[in-house]
FILUMZA-724260 format. One record per residue: residue in one letter; x, y, z of N, C-alpha, C in turn. Coordinates in steps of 0.2 Angstrom, whole numbers, padded with zeros to 4 digits, always signed. Each point is the difference from the previous one (the first is absolute). Layout:
// residues N
aXYZXYZXYZ...
// end
This chain:
// residues 402
m-0172+0002-0342-0006-0001-0005-0002+0007-0003r-0002-0001-0006-0002+0006-0004-0006+0003+0004t+0000+0006+0001-0005+0004+0004-0003+0005-0004k-0003-0001-0005-0003+0004-0005-0005+0004+0004n+0001+0001+0001-0004+0000+0005-0003+0007+0001y-0008+0005-0002-0006+0004+0001-0003-0002-0006a-0041-0054-0016+0000+0004+0006-0006+0004-0001y+0001+0006-0004-0007+0003-0001-0004-0006-0003q-0006-0002+0003-0004-0006-0002-0003+0003-0006l+0002-0003-0006-0003+0002-0006+0001+0007+0000f+0005+0003-0003+0002+0007+0001-0006+0005+0000a-0006-0003-0002-0006+0005+0000-0001+0002+0008l+0002-0004+0004+0000+0002+0007+0003+0006+0002f+0006+0001-0004+0004+0006+0001-0004+0006-0002v-0003+0000-0006-0004+0005-0002-0007+0001+0004i-0003-0005+0002-0006+0000+0004+0002+0003+0007a+0005-0002+0003+0002+0002+0006+0001+0008+0000a+0004+0002-0005+0001+0007-0001-0006+0004-0001t-0005-0003-0003-0006+0004-0001-0005+0000+0006l+0000-0006+0004-0004+0000+0006+0003+0004+0005l+0007+0000+0000+0003+0003+0006+0002+0007-0001a-0002+0003-0005+0001+0008-0001-0007+0003+0000a+0019-0025-0019+0003-0006-0005+0005-0002+0000c+0042-0008-0120+0008+0001+0000+0001+0003-0006g+0002+0002-0003-0001+0003-0006+0007+0001-0004g+0000+0001-0006+0006+0002-0004+0004-0006-0001g+0006+0001-0002+0005-0006-0001+0003-0001+0007a+0004-0006+0000+0004-0001+0006+0005+0005+0001p+0001+0002+0007+0004+0005+0002+0007-0001-0002a+0004+0005-0002+0007+0000-0002+0003+0001+0007a+0007-0002+0000+0004+0000+0006+0000+0008+0002t-0001+0001+0006+0000+0006+0003+0006+0001+0005e+0001+0007+0002+0005+0002+0004-0003+0002+0007a+0003+0000+0005-0002+0003+0006-0001+0007+0000p-0006+0003+0002+0000+0007-0001+0004+0004+0005a+0001+0006-0002+0004+0005+0004-0004+0001+0006a+0004+0002+0006-0003+0001+0006-0005+0005+0000t+0001+0005-0004-0005+0006+0000-0006-0001-0005e+0000-0006-0004-0005-0001-0005-0005-0005+0002a-0006+0000-0001-0005-0005+0001+0000-0005-0006p+0001-0006+0002+0000-0005-0006-0006+0000-0004a+0001-0002-0006-0005+0000-0005-0004-0006+0001m-0007+0000-0001-0004-0005+0001+0001-0005-0006t+0000-0007+0002+0001-0005-0005-0006-0005+0002e-0002-0004-0005-0005-0005+0001+0003-0006-0003a-0004-0006+0002+0002-0006-0002-0001-0001-0008p+0004-0004-0003+0000+0000-0007-0007-0004-0002a-0003+0003-0005-0006-0003-0003+0001-0005-0005a-0004-0005-0001+0001-0005-0005+0000+0004-0007t+0004-0003-0005+0000+0003-0006-0006-0002-0005e+0000+0003-0006-0006-0001-0004-0001-0008-0001a-0006-0002+0000-0002-0007-0001+0004-0003-0005p+0004-0006+0001+0004-0003-0006-0005-0004-0004a+0003-0001-0006-0004-0004-0005-0001-0007+0003a-0005-0004-0003-0002-0006+0003+0005-0005+0000t+0005+0001-0004+0006-0005-0001+0005+0001+0005e+0000+0006+0003+0005+0002+0005-0001-0001+0007a+0005-0002+0004+0000+0000+0007-0002+0006+0003p-0004+0001+0005-0002+0006+0004+0007+0003+0002a+0000+0007-0001+0006+0004+0003+0000+0000+0007d+0005+0000+0003+0001+0001+0008+0001+0007+0001p-0005+0003+0004+0001+0007+0001+0005+0002+0005m+0003-0005+0003+0006+0001+0005+0007-0001-0004a-0001-0002-0006+0007-0002-0003+0005+0006-0001a-0003+0006-0002+0005+0006+0000+0002+0002+0006l-0004+0000+0005+0002+0002+0007+0005-0005+0003y-0001-0007-0002+0005-0005+0002+0007+0002-0003e+0000+0001-0007+0006+0002-0003+0004+0006+0003a-0004+0005+0002+0003+0006+0003+0003-0002+0007a-0004-0004+0003+0003-0002+0007+0006-0005-0001k+0000-0004-0005+0006-0004-0001+0006+0004-0001l-0001+0005-0004+0006+0005-0001+0003+0003+0006e-0005+0001+0005+0002+0003+0007+0004-0006+0004g-0003-0006-0001+0003-0006+0003-0001-0001+0007m-0003+0004+0004-0001-0001+0007-0006+0004+0003l-0002-0003+0005-0006+0003+0004+0003+0000+0008t-0001+0005+0003+0003+0001+0007-0006+0001+0004t-0001-0005+0005-0006+0000+0004+0003+0001+0007i-0005+0002+0005+0002+0001+0007-0005-0002+0005a+0002-0003+0005-0005-0002+0006-0005-0005-0003l+0002-0005-0003-0004-0006-0002+0002-0006+0003p-0001-0002+0006+0002-0007+0002-0004-0005-0003h+0003-0006-0002-0003-0005-0004-0006-0003+0004d+0000+0000+0006-0006-0003+0004-0006+0005+0001w+0001+0006-0003-0005+0005+0001-0005+0000-0006c-0006-0002+0000-0004-0001-0006+0003-0004-0005n+0004-0004+0001+0004-0004-0005+0003+0004-0005y+0004+0005+0003+0004+0004-0005+0006-0005-0003g+0002-0005+0004+0005-0004-0003-0003-0004-0007g-0006-0002+0000-0003-0003-0006-0001+0006-0005m-0002+0006+0002-0001+0005-0004+0006+0002-0004i+0006+0000+0003+0006+0002-0003+0002-0005-0005e-0001-0007+0002+0002-0005-0004-0004-0001-0006g-0007+0002+0001-0004+0000-0006+0001+0005-0005f+0002+0006+0003+0002+0006-0005+0006-0002-0004k+0005-0003+0003+0006-0002-0003-0001-0005-0005a-0004-0005+0001-0002-0005-0005-0003+0002-0006k-0005+0005+0002-0004+0003-0006+0004+0005-0004y+0005+0003+0003+0003+0005-0004+0008-0001+0001p+0003-0005-0003+0007-0001+0001+0004+0005-0003g+0006+0001+0003+0004+0005-0002+0000+0007+0004i-0004-0001+0005-0001+0006+0005+0002-0002+0007e+0006+0002+0002+0002-0002+0007-0004+0004+0005v-0002-0004+0006-0004+0004+0005+0005+0001+0006n+0002+0006+0001+0004+0002+0005-0004+0002+0007e+0001-0004+0005-0004+0000+0006+0003+0004+0005l-0002+0006+0002+0003+0004+0006-0004-0001+0006d+0003-0001+0005-0002+0000+0007-0007-0002+0001p-0001-0007+0000-0007-0003+0001-0003+0002+0006g+0004+0002+0005-0003+0001+0007-0002+0007+0001a+0001+0005-0005-0002+0007+0001-0007+0001+0001g-0002+0006+0003-0006+0002+0001-0002+0005-0005s-0007+0002+0000-0002+0005-0005+0004+0006+0000g+0001+0003+0006+0004+0006+0000+0007+0000-0002e+0003-0006+0001+0007-0001-0003+0000-0001-0007e-0005-0002-0003-0001-0001-0008+0000+0007-0003i-0004+0005+0004+0000+0007-0003+0007+0003+0001e+0003-0001+0006+0007+0003+0001+0005-0003-0005a-0001-0006-0003+0005-0003-0005-0001+0004-0006i-0006+0002-0002-0001+0004-0006+0003+0007+0001k-0001+0003+0005+0003+0007+0002+0008-0001-0001a+0002-0005+0003+0008+0000+0001+0003-0002-0007n-0004-0002-0005+0003-0002-0006-0003+0003-0006k-0002+0006+0001-0003+0004-0005+0005+0001-0006d+0007+0001+0002+0005+0001-0006+0004-0006-0001n-0002-0006+0003+0004-0006-0001-0004-0005-0004p+0003-0001-0006-0003-0005-0005+0002-0007+0002g+0004-0001+0005+0003-0006+0002-0005-0005+0003p+0002-0006+0002-0004-0005+0003-0003+0001+0007q+0002+0006+0003-0004+0001+0006-0006+0005+0000a-0002+0001-0007-0005+0004-0001-0006-0004-0002p-0006+0000+0005-0005-0004-0002-0005+0002-0006d-0002-0004-0004-0004+0002-0006-0008+0000+0003v-0001-0005+0004-0007+0000+0002-0001-0001+0008i-0005+0002+0003-0001-0001+0007-0007-0003+0001d-0001-0003+0006-0006-0003+0002-0001+0003+0008v-0004+0005+0001-0001+0003+0006-0007+0001+0003g+0000+0002+0006-0007+0001+0003-0004+0005-0003l-0006+0000+0000-0005+0004-0004+0002+0007+0001a+0001+0003+0006+0001+0007+0001+0007+0002-0003f+0005-0004-0002+0006+0002-0003-0001+0002-0007g-0006-0003-0003-0001+0002-0007-0001+0007-0002p-0005+0003+0003-0001+0007-0001+0006+0005+0002t+0003-0002+0006+0006+0005+0002+0006-0001-0005s+0001-0006-0002+0005-0001-0005-0001+0004-0007k-0007+0000-0002-0002+0004-0006+0002+0007+0002a-0003+0003+0006+0001+0007+0001+0008+0002+0000e+0004-0005+0002+0007+0002+0000+0004-0001-0006g-0004-0002-0005+0003-0001-0007+0005-0006+0000l-0002-0005+0004+0005-0006+0000-0003-0006-0004i-0006+0000-0003-0002-0005-0004-0003+0003-0007q+0000-0005-0005-0003+0002-0006-0006-0004-0002p-0004+0003-0004-0007-0003-0002+0001-0005-0005y-0004-0006+0001+0000-0005-0005-0007-0004+0001k-0004-0001-0005-0006-0004+0000+0001-0006-0003v-0001-0006+0004+0001-0006-0003-0006-0002-0005s+0000-0005-0004-0005-0002-0004-0006-0002+0003t+0000-0002+0006-0006-0002+0004-0002+0005+0005w+0001+0007-0002-0001+0005+0005-0007+0001+0002d-0005-0002-0005-0007+0001+0001-0003-0005+0006d+0004-0005+0001-0002-0005+0005+0002+0002+0007i+0004+0005+0000+0002+0002+0007-0005+0005+0002p-0003-0001+0006-0006+0005+0003+0003+0007+0000d-0004+0005-0001+0002+0007+0000+0003+0002+0006a-0003-0003+0006+0002+0002+0007+0007-0003+0001a+0002-0004-0004+0007-0003+0002+0005+0002-0005k-0001+0006-0003+0006+0002-0005+0000+0007-0001d+0005+0003-0002+0001+0007-0001-0003+0001-0007a-0005+0005-0001-0003+0001-0007+0005+0001-0005d+0006+0003+0001+0005+0002-0005+0005-0006-0001g-0001-0006+0004+0005-0005-0001+0006+0000+0004y+0001+0004+0005+0006+0000+0003+0001-0006+0005w-0006-0002+0003+0001-0006+0005-0007-0004-0001y+0000-0006+0002-0005-0004-0001+0000-0006+0005g-0006-0002+0003+0000-0005+0005+0002-0007-0003d+0003-0004+0004+0002-0007-0003-0003-0006+0004y+0000+0000+0006-0003-0005+0004-0002+0003+0007y-0004-0004+0004-0002+0002+0007-0001-0006+0004g+0000+0002+0007-0001-0005+0005-0002+0003+0007v+0000-0003+0005-0002+0002+0007+0005-0001+0005l+0001+0004+0004+0005-0001+0006-0002-0006+0004s+0004-0004+0003-0002-0005+0004+0006-0002+0005f-0001-0005+0004+0005-0002+0005+0002-0007-0003s+0007+0000-0002+0003-0006-0002+0003-0003+0006v-0002-0006+0002+0002-0003+0007+0002-0007-0001n+0006-0001+0003+0004-0006+0000-0003-0004+0006t-0004-0006-0002-0004-0003+0006+0004-0005+0004a+0007-0001-0003+0004-0004+0004+0003+0004+0006e+0000+0006-0001+0002+0005+0006-0005+0003+0004v-0006+0001-0003-0006+0003+0003-0006-0004+0000a-0001-0002+0007-0005-0005+0001-0007+0003-0001n-0001+0006+0001-0006+0004+0000+0000+0006-0005p+0000-0002-0007+0001+0006-0004-0005+0006+0001p+0002+0006+0000-0004+0006+0001-0004+0001-0006t-0006+0003+0001-0005+0001-0005-0002+0008-0001e+0002+0004+0006-0001+0007-0001+0006+0004+0003y+0001+0006-0002+0005+0004+0002+0001+0001+0007a-0006+0000+0004+0000+0000+0007+0004-0006+0003d-0001-0006-0003+0003-0006+0002+0008+0001+0001l+0003+0003-0005+0007+0001-0001+0003+0003+0007l-0004+0004+0004+0003+0003+0006+0000-0005+0006k-0002-0006-0001+0000-0005+0005+0007-0002+0002p+0001-0002+0006+0007-0002+0002+0002-0006-0003e-0005-0005-0002+0002-0006-0003+0004+0001-0007y+0000+0006-0003+0003+0001-0006+0006+0004+0001n+0003+0000+0006+0006+0004+0001+0006-0002-0005g+0003+0005-0003+0005-0001-0005-0001-0004-0006q-0007+0001-0002-0002-0004-0006-0003+0003-0006v-0001+0007+0001-0004+0003-0005+0004+0005-0004a+0000+0000-0007+0004+0004-0004-0004+0003-0006l+0003+0005-0003-0003+0003-0006+0003-0003-0006s-0003+0001-0006+0004-0002-0006+0003+0006-0003g+0004+0003+0004+0003+0006-0003+0001+0006+0005d+0003+0005-0002+0001+0006+0004-0005+0005-0001p-0004+0002+0004-0006+0005-0001+0003+0007-0003l+0006+0001+0000+0002+0006-0003+0001+0000-0007t+0001-0006-0003+0000-0001-0007-0004-0005-0003s-0003-0005+0004-0004-0005-0003-0008+0001+0000n-0003-0001-0005-0007+0001-0001-0004-0004+0004a+0002-0007+0001-0004-0005+0004+0001+0002+0007a+0006+0002+0002+0001+0001+0007-0004+0006+0003a+0001+0006-0004-0004+0006+0001-0008-0002+0001l-0002-0004-0005-0007-0001+0000-0002-0004+0006t+0005-0005+0002-0001-0004+0006-0001+0005+0007v+0004+0005+0000+0000+0004+0006-0007+0004+0000w-0002+0002-0006-0007+0003-0001-0006-0005+0002a+0001-0006-0002-0005-0005+0001-0001-0002+0007a+0006+0000+0004+0000-0001+0007-0004+0006+0004g+0001+0006-0003-0004+0006+0003-0007-0001-0002l-0002-0002-0006-0007-0001-0002-0003-0005+0005s+0004-0005+0002-0003-0005+0004-0002+0002+0007t+0002+0006+0002-0002+0002+0006-0006+0004+0000g-0003+0001-0006-0006+0004-0001+0001+0007-0002a+0006+0002-0001+0002+0007-0002-0001+0000-0008t-0001+0006-0003+0000+0000-0007+0005+0005-0003g+0000+0000-0006+0004+0005-0004+0007+0001+0003e+0002+0007+0000+0006+0002+0003+0001-0002+0007e-0005+0000+0004+0000-0002+0007+0002-0007+0001a-0002-0004-0005+0002-0008+0000+0008+0000-0001a+0003+0004-0004+0007+0000-0001+0004+0001+0006q-0003+0005+0004+0003+0002+0006-0001-0006+0005a-0006-0003+0000-0001-0005+0005+0004-0007-0002g+0002+0000-0006+0004-0006-0002+0007+0001+0002l+0002+0006+0000+0007+0001+0003+0000-0001+0008e-0005+0002+0003-0001-0002+0007+0000-0007+0002y-0004-0004-0005-0001-0007+0001+0007-0003-0001f+0004+0002-0005+0007-0003-0001+0005+0002+0006k-0001+0006+0003+0004+0002+0006-0002-0005+0005s-0006-0002+0001-0002-0005+0006+0003-0007-0002l-0001-0002-0006+0002-0006-0002+0008-0001+0001n+0004+0005-0002+0007+0000+0001+0001+0000+0008e-0003+0004+0004+0001+0001+0007-0001-0007+0003a-0005-0003-0002-0002-0007+0003+0005-0006-0002g+0005+0002-0005+0005-0005-0002-0003-0005-0005n-0006+0002-0003-0002-0005-0005+0002+0002-0007f+0002+0006-0001+0002+0002-0007+0007-0002-0001v+0001-0003-0006+0007-0002-0002+0002+0005-0006p+0004+0005+0002+0001+0005-0005+0005-0002-0006i-0002-0005-0004+0004-0002-0006-0005-0001-0005d+0003+0001-0006-0004+0000-0007-0001-0008-0001g-0006-0002+0002-0002-0007+0000-0001-0002-0008d+0001-0007-0001-0002-0003-0006-0001-0007+0001s-0001-0004-0006-0002-0007+0001+0005-0004+0004r+0006+0002-0001+0005-0004+0003+0000+0001+0008t-0001+0006+0002+0000+0001+0007-0006-0003+0004v-0006+0000-0004-0006-0003+0003+0001-0008+0000g+0003-0002-0005+0001-0008-0001+0004-0002+0006i+0006+0003+0001+0005-0002+0005-0002+0002+0007g-0006+0004+0001-0002+0002+0007+0004+0006+0002e+0003+0004-0004+0004+0005+0003-0006+0006+0001t-0004+0000-0005-0006+0005+0001-0006-0005-0002p-0003-0004+0005-0005-0004-0001-0007+0003-0001i-0001+0006+0001-0006+0004-0002+0002+0006-0004m-0002+0000-0006+0002+0006-0004-0007+0002-0004v+0000+0007+0000-0006+0003-0003+0002+0001-0008d-0003-0003-0004+0002+0000-0007-0006-0001-0004w+0000+0001-0007-0005-0001-0005-0003-0007+0001n-0006-0001-0001-0003-0007+0001+0003-0005-0006y+0001+0003-0006+0003-0004-0006+0007-0002+0002n+0004+0004+0003+0007-0003+0002+0000-0005+0005s-0005+0001+0005+0000-0005+0006-0002-0007-0003i-0005+0000-0004-0003-0006-0003+0005-0004-0005a+0004+0004-0004+0005-0002-0004+0006-0003+0004n+0001+0003+0006+0006-0002+0004-0002-0007+0003d-0006+0000+0002-0003-0006+0003+0001-0006-0005n-0002+0001-0006+0000-0005-0005+0008-0002-0001a+0004+0005+0000+0007-0002-0002+0003-0004+0006l-0002+0002+0006+0003-0004+0006-0003-0007+0000a-0005-0001-0003-0003-0007+0000-0001-0004+0007g-0002+0004+0005-0001-0003+0006+0007+0000+0005n+0005+0003-0003+0006+0000+0004+0003+0007+0001p-0004+0004+0005-0006-0001+0004-0006+0002-0004d-0006-0001+0003-0006+0002-0002-0001+0007+0002l-0002+0004-0005-0002+0007+0001-0007+0001+0000v-0003+0004+0004-0007+0002+0000-0001+0008-0002t-0004+0001-0004-0002+0007-0003-0006+0003+0003n+0000+0004+0005-0006+0003+0003-0001+0007-0002v-0005+0002-0003-0002+0007-0001-0004+0003+0005p+0002+0005+0004-0004+0002+0005-0006+0004-0002n-0006-0001+0004-0006+0003-0001+0001+0008+0001k+0003+0002+0005+0001+0007+0002+0006+0003-0003g-0001+0005-0004+0006+0003-0003+0003-0004-0007s-0005-0003-0003+0002-0004-0006+0000+0005-0006i+0006+0000-0003+0002+0005-0005+0002-0004-0006a-0002+0002-0006+0002-0003-0007+0005+0005-0003g+0004-0002-0004+0005+0004-0003+0002-0002-0007m+0000+0005-0004+0002-0001-0007+0007+0003-0002y+0004-0004-0004+0006+0003-0002-0001+0002-0007v+0005+0004-0003+0000+0003-0006+0006+0000-0004q+0000-0001-0006+0006+0000-0005+0001+0007-0003a+0006+0001-0002+0002+0006-0003+0007-0001-0003i+0001+0004-0006+0006+0000-0003+0004+0007+0002s+0006-0001+0002+0004+0006+0002+0001+0004-0006a+0000+0007+0002+0001+0005-0005+0007+0000-0003y+0004-0003+0004+0007+0000-0002+0002-0007-0002a-0004-0005-0002+0001-0007-0001+0006+0000-0006p+0005-0004+0002+0005-0001-0006-0002-0004-0005h-0005-0004+0001-0003-0005-0005-0008+0001+0000p-0002+0005-0003-0007+0002+0000-0004-0005-0004n+0002-0003-0006-0004-0005-0004+0000-0006+0004a+0005-0002+0003+0000-0007+0004-0005+0001+0006a+0000+0006+0003-0005+0002+0005-0007-0001-0002k-0002+0003-0006-0006-0001-0003-0002-0007-0002l+0004-0003-0002-0001-0007-0002-0001-0004+0007w+0003+0001+0005-0001-0003+0007-0007+0002+0002m-0002+0006-0001-0007+0002+0002-0005-0004-0004e+0001-0001-0007-0004-0004-0004-0001-0007+0003y+0006-0003+0002-0001-0007+0002-0003+0000+0007l+0001+0005+0004-0004-0001+0007-0007+0001-0001y-0002+0004-0005-0008+0001+0000-0003-0004-0006s+0004-0005-0003-0003-0005-0004-0004-0005+0004d-0004-0004-0003-0003-0006+0004+0005-0004+0003e+0006-0001-0003+0005-0005+0002+0003+0003+0007g+0002+0007+0000+0002+0003+0005-0005+0000+0006q-0006+0002-0001-0005+0001+0005-0001-0007+0003l+0000-0005-0003-0001-0007+0003+0006-0002+0004i+0006+0002-0002+0006-0001+0005-0001+0003+0006w-0003+0006+0001-0001+0003+0006-0006-0004+0004a-0005-0001-0004-0006-0004+0003+0002-0007+0003s+0005-0003-0004+0002-0007+0003+0003+0001+0007a+0003+0006+0001+0003+0001+0007-0004+0004+0005f-0007-0001-0001-0005+0002+0005-0001+0008+0000c+0003+0003-0005-0001+0008-0001-0006+0001-0005y-0004+0004+0002-0006+0002-0005+0004+0004-0006p-0001-0002-0006+0003+0004-0005-0005+0006-0002i+0003+0006-0002-0005+0005-0001-0005-0001-0005r+0001-0004-0005-0004-0001-0006-0005-0006+0002y-0001-0002+0007-0004-0005+0002-0007+0000-0003n-0003+0006+0001-0007+0000-0002-0001-0001-0008a+0004+0003-0004+0000+0000-0007+0002-0007-0002m+0005-0003+0003+0001-0007-0002-0005-0005+0002t-0003+0001+0006-0005-0004+0002-0006+0000-0005a-0002+0006-0002-0005+0001-0005+0001-0004-0006a+0007+0000-0002+0002-0003-0006+0001-0007+0000g+0000-0003+0006+0001-0007+0002+0007-0002-0001t+0005+0004+0001+0007-0001-0001+0003-0002+0006i-0003+0000+0006+0003-0002+0006-0002-0008+0002p+0004-0004+0000-0002-0007+0002-0003-0001+0006a-0005-0004+0001-0004-0001+0006+0004-0001+0006d+0005-0005-0001+0004-0001+0006+0004+0006+0003i+0003+0004-0005+0003+0006+0002-0004+0005+0004a-0006+0001-0003-0005+0004+0003-0002-0002+0007a-0001-0007+0001-0002-0003+0006+0005+0001+0006q+0006+0001-0002+0005+0000+0005+0002+0007+0003l-0003+0005-0004+0001+0007+0002-0003+0002+0007p+0003+0003+0005-0003+0001+0006-0005+0005+0000s-0004+0000+0005-0006+0005+0000+0003+0007+0003t-0003+0005-0003+0001+0007+0003-0006+0003+0003e-0005-0005+0002-0006+0003+0003+0002+0003+0007g-0003+0006+0001+0000+0004+0006+0006+0005+0000a+0005-0001-0005+0006+0004+0000-0002+0007-0002y+0004+0005+0003-0001+0007-0002+0005+0002-0005f-0003+0003-0006+0004+0002-0005+0002+0008+0000p+0005+0002+0003+0001+0007+0001+0002+0004-0007t-0002+0006+0001+0002+0004-0006+0007+0003+0000i+0002+0002-0006+0007+0003+0000+0001+0005+0005d-0005+0005+0000+0001+0005+0005+0000-0002+0007e-0004-0005+0002+0000-0003+0007+0007-0003+0001i+0003-0004-0004+0006-0003+0000+0006+0005+0001n+0000+0005-0004+0005+0006+0001+0000+0003+0007a-0006+0002+0002-0001+0003+0006+0002-0004+0006a-0001-0007+0000+0002-0004+0005+0007-0001+0000k+0003-0001-0006+0007-0001-0001+0004+0005+0003a-0002+0006-0002+0003+0007+0003+0001-0001+0007i-0005-0001+0004+0000+0000+0007+0004-0006+0002i+0000-0006-0003+0004-0005+0003+0007+0000-0001t+0002+0003-0006+0007+0001-0002+0003+0005+0005a-0004+0005+0001+0003+0006+0004+0000-0002+0008g-0005-0004+0002+0000-0002+0007+0003-0006+0002w+0002-0005-0004+0003-0006+0002+0006+0001+0004p+0005+0004-0002+0006+0000+0003+0000+0003+0007t-0005+0004+0001-0001+0003+0007-0005-0004+0004v-0006-0002-0002-0005-0003+0003+0002-0007+0002v+0001-0004-0005+0002-0007+0001+0008+0000+0002g+0004+0004-0003+0007+0000+0002+0004-0006-0001v-0001-0004-0006+0004-0006-0001+0001+0000-0007e+0006-0002-0002+0002-0001-0007-0002-0007-0003v-0003-0001-0005-0001-0006-0003+0005-0002-0005k+0004-0005+0002+0006-0002-0004-0001-0006-0004a+0004-0001-0005+0000-0006-0004+0002-0006+0004a-0004-0005-0002+0002-0007+0003+0007-0002+0000p+0003-0002+0005+0007-0003-0001+0001-0005-0005
// end
């Protein structure tokens, strides 16, 4: 499963939580080339609408020139976008239908955030199909990727709708959607679904508990380790260490299944309990349609919310297709595709104010009440402890599902 891994109820909660707990211009861009490794990419912005047409003319499409440039490139290369994650399958099909002539080359849908970054590094000088144009990674990976010169700036036409706390001011990365970590439980295999991290240590869950990725590379998995530590009452970096000790105990008890779980492994009972984002669990339950039934339990203790961010590779072989993809993701159409799959889109507040989110879609979004929204610095500090300590403290390698 994709482990993007390092919801926000009305993303205002994210900003409020950060406060209480301390939270297009010019013509359409021409085709661009990936910048040299030693140069910072020049800032580009979404194309603005052209001068108002005469009354007898059809309105100009501000995306038309960008689309033409993207068609000349002919391809968009994505990575780590499983079709059942926030309905990326529908997103990709919608993009292809709206912009025919651009092939979507999908790399490693099961990759984690760290692996996405490594794919950029490994293909800096490779303009071929193995070089990703765009990435969707955990929040903490945005600033570090910028610092390493791995991503380039671009501001979509709906930039102002993205809350300031959820984007880089210079346009290098920008939040896309968010949710809360939960227990996804196969009720055909688990008679008494757990509700708290402490429950997972009980003998009745022997050989049943899995992560949705490898804590060494996965945003969600690393946050899960931290969340388990927070559930013990520890805070900050101490919670990261407590999380490692928790998983050491879970493994020694025989309850931890060290494979990268996904919707399939939960459904067939190979990993009947998996810690995953609530939007994935709910979507998987709907897809299984009762065969079997899944329950999604968000723990009260150690509840963590998480946001993912989008960015364009500084070495993107198809930079205009990448920009067009971003425009589609952050359009009303793209945001509603995410929302239809139980993911809070980052423009939720602005779209709600504008009345552009249908009532039925808004009603199905899961609550994020009580979830803690960690800062980038907090995530980075916890992740450093977890990635350094997992091999020695827990001492088990999380492998891909067979």
